[in-house]
Wavefront OBJ file of the C-alpha trace (Angstrom):
o trace
v -0.237 0.303 -0.169
v 0.984 3.610 -0.779
v 0.838 4.595 2.455
v 3.966 2.281 4.098
v 6.341 3.941 1.272
v 9.122 6.591 3.568
v 9.624 9.654 1.041
v 11.926 9.322 -1.125
v 10.561 6.618 -2.318
v 9.444 5.519 -5.948
v 6.392 2.914 -6.336
v 4.251 1.780 -9.133
v 0.756 2.434 -8.665
v -0.550 -1.696 -8.937
v -4.390 -1.466 -8.167
v -6.933 -0.079 -5.377
v -8.376 -1.394 -2.420
v -11.685 0.653 -3.006
v -13.817 0.654 -5.767
v -15.298 3.679 -5.534
v -12.248 5.442 -3.869
v -10.325 4.381 -6.892
v -12.670 6.615 -9.147
v -11.305 9.080 -7.623
v -7.913 8.332 -7.054
v -7.439 7.305 -11.187
v -8.818 11.232 -12.351
v -6.704 12.547 -10.162
v -3.812 10.156 -12.224
v -3.442 7.344 -10.010
v -3.155 5.324 -12.732
v -1.933 1.915 -12.657
v 1.277 1.370 -13.993
v 2.378 5.017 -13.321
v 5.679 6.152 -10.655
v 4.659 8.206 -8.404
v 7.212 9.625 -5.537
v 6.400 10.220 -1.980
v 8.091 13.228 -1.523
v 7.096 13.829 2.158
v 4.608 13.642 5.155
v 2.876 16.380 7.475
v 3.895 15.658 10.855
v 1.800 12.565 11.841
v 2.025 10.652 8.624
v -1.111 12.717 7.152
v -1.514 14.055 4.638
v 1.418 12.137 2.286
v 2.641 14.428 -0.084
v 3.721 12.563 -4.022
v 4.611 13.031 -7.101
v 2.687 11.302 -9.834
v 4.596 10.367 -13.570
v 7.048 12.577 -12.642
v 4.761 15.815 -13.483
v 2.298 17.198 -10.519
v 2.919 16.869 -7.117
v -0.439 15.143 -5.185
v -1.665 15.846 -1.387
v -3.759 12.735 0.043
v -5.370 11.941 3.606
v -3.398 8.502 4.929
v -6.972 6.727 4.204
v -6.638 7.556 0.899
v -3.199 6.701 -0.148
v -3.557 3.332 2.125
v -6.046 1.898 -0.617
v -3.174 2.416 -3.120
v -1.394 -1.045 -4.233
v 1.939 -0.520 -5.647
v 4.989 -2.195 -6.150
v 8.971 -0.585 -4.440
v 10.464 0.170 -8.085
v 14.675 1.101 -7.710
v 14.800 4.355 -9.726
l 1 2 3 4 5 6 7 8 9 10 11 12 13 14 15 16 17 18 19 20 21 22 23 24 25 26 27 28 29 30 31 32 33 34 35 36 37 38 39 40 41 42 43 44 45 46 47 48 49 50 51 52 53 54 55 56 57 58 59 60 61 62 63 64 65 66 67 68 69 70 71 72 73 74 75
């Protein structure tokens, strides 16, 4: 899950655990096969700021990030 990774790590989106929320996330650019870099977290871990596909930054609640299934990659 995206919420389990730390700032500086890059991951590949693999899918979602919440079908309804996945539609919103895909509209925001969280498309399976896309590389996401975790940029930073707020002090209590929420929100999480990520860069999608190297193009733009998005902030997600920790609960939203927990629904994004990812694979670890080395960049």
